[in-house]
C-alpha positions, 0 to 999 in steps of 0.5 A: 500500500505504501509503495502504491501511494508513493507511485501515485504521489510521483505521478501527481508531481508530474506537471502536464500542459495542454497543446495550446500551453505547450505551443506558448512555452515553445515560443509561439510554435503552431499547435498543429506542430505540437500535435504532430510531434505528440502523435510521432512520440516526440513528447511524453503525453497521454489523451485524457477526457475532459468536459470539452472532450478528449485532449492531449496532456503533455509532460512539461519536462519532455518539451525541453528534453530530447524524445526518449530513445524508445519513441517511435520515429514515424516516417512516411516514404522515408521522410522523418517527422522533422523533415515533414514539418519542414516541408509543411512550413515551406509549403505554407511560406510558398502559399503566403508568397503566392498570396502576396504575389497575387495582390501585386498582380491585382494592383498592377492590373488596376493601375494599368486599367486606370492608365488605359481609361485615362488615355481613352478619355483623352483620345475621345476629348481630343477627337471631339475638339478636332471635330469642333475646330473643323466645324467652326472653320467650315462655318467661317467664310474668312477666318482670321488669326490663323496662328491660333488655329494652327496652334490649336490644331497642332496641340490636338494632333499631338494630344491624339498621338500621345493618347493613342501611344499611352493606350497601346502601351497600357493595354499591351502591358495589361495583357501580360501583367503577372508574366512579364518581368517587373523591369518591363512594367517600370519602363512602361510607367516611365513612358505612360506618366510623361505621356499622360502629363504632356497629353493633358497639357496639349489638350489645355493648350488646344482648348485655349488656342481654339477659344481665342481663335473662336472669340477673335472671329465671332465677336466682330460678327455680333 
């Protein structure tokens, strides 16, 4: 009886922790990793029944010591448990990187779509202005201040060319985004940004020059 009681006291002195507590003690290790190690026999543990159902209780001392010599070293196709965990961690890292890469692709697609929409709008506005200039010149029998008309026409043509160039570059990059190297996209940005600024500036100059030309010709008729 005395010996039995001594054994029970010894068992009760053993400190046990749950899988979640073991994960914290091991510096934030994932609970699934702890669970896999328990199943592999790397830690001394037993499954007990609690109010929340069966759970593993791990001897705390076994967390900081090597697995016992008698612990079975489970392998799958010759791959040890440690190697399996390393492979799983690598797979999770690859998945995380793939998610980040996908976010980058979506961001690039949105940027290119914005560029394409901008240049499409610029092409439409310049074409509409060109049609307005042509209609005005046709209406005037003897137009004056041809210099401003020339400036307006030249700025419109430049704006249309820049808009078409930007639209071609943006749509072509949009078709290969995610597969083309990042350097190619950076080169496209170096072309799209100046083209957008010059195109907007050319449209403003064309509008101002045409407005001056129209006022100079229509005011004397009033």
